[in-house]
C-alpha positions in Angstrom: -50.9 -216.6 39.1 -47.8 -216.3 41.2 -45.9 -219.0 39.3 -46.4 -217.2 36.0 -45.2 -213.9 37.6 -42.1 -215.7 39.0 -41.3 -217.3 35.7 -41.7 -213.9 33.9 -39.4 -212.2 36.2 -36.7 -215.0 35.9 -37.2 -214.9 32.1 -37.0 -211.1 31.8 -33.9 -211.1 34.1 -31.9 -214.0 33.0 -33.4 -215.8 30.0 -33.7 -212.9 27.5 -37.4 -212.6 28.1 -38.1 -216.2 26.9 -40.6 -217.6 29.4 -40.7 -220.9 27.7 -37.3 -221.6 29.0 -38.5 -221.5 32.5 -40.5 -224.5 33.8 -41.5 -225.1 37.3 -38.7 -227.6 37.8 -36.0 -225.6 35.8 -32.7 -225.5 38.0 -32.6 -221.8 38.3 -29.3 -221.6 40.2 -27.6 -224.4 38.5 -28.3 -222.8 35.1 -27.4 -219.5 36.4 -30.7 -217.9 35.7 -30.6 -216.2 39.0 -27.8 -214.0 40.2 -27.7 -212.1 43.4 -29.4 -209.0 42.0 -32.1 -211.0 40.4 -32.6 -213.0 43.5 -33.3 -209.9 45.6 -35.5 -208.6 42.9 -37.6 -211.8 43.2 -37.7 -211.6 46.8 -39.0 -208.0 46.6 -41.6 -209.2 44.0 -42.7 -212.1 46.4 -43.0 -209.6 49.4 -45.3 -207.5 47.2 -47.3 -210.0 45.2 -47.6 -212.7 47.8 -48.0 -210.6 50.7 -45.3 -212.4 52.7 -42.0 -211.3 54.1 -39.2 -213.7 53.3 -36.7 -213.7 56.0 -33.1 -213.5 54.9 -32.5 -216.9 56.5 -35.1 -218.3 54.0 -33.0 -217.0 50.9 -31.2 -220.3 50.4 -30.5 -222.5 47.4 -33.1 -225.1 48.4 -35.9 -222.4 48.5 -34.8 -220.7 45.3 -33.5 -223.6 43.3 -36.6 -223.7 41.0 -40.0 -221.9 40.6 -41.6 -224.9 42.4 -39.4 -224.4 45.3 -40.1 -220.7 45.4 -43.9 -221.5 45.3 -43.5 -224.0 48.1 -41.6 -221.5 50.2 -44.2 -218.8 49.7 -47.0 -221.2 50.5 -45.3 -222.3 53.7 -44.8 -218.7 54.8 -48.5 -217.9 53.9 -49.5 -221.0 56.1 -47.6 -219.8 59.1 -49.3 -216.3 58.8 -52.7 -217.9 58.9 -51.9 -220.2 61.9 
């Protein structure tokens, strides 16, 4: 599941590998779980795993503020591909 992959990447990058610290609504940016390097690693993962291209204009705090926000972004991008 994509949510698990996102949680794992964030945990490995910023939470010492402790996936239990990363919930769907954990404020990733507010708690400094994502820095710019981790953010672009995550964008790369999403491009590969979710088969979407995330435009630079979509790399915003609203879209990457939590795992749920990231999932919502991916689902929105996937739905535009299918339309």
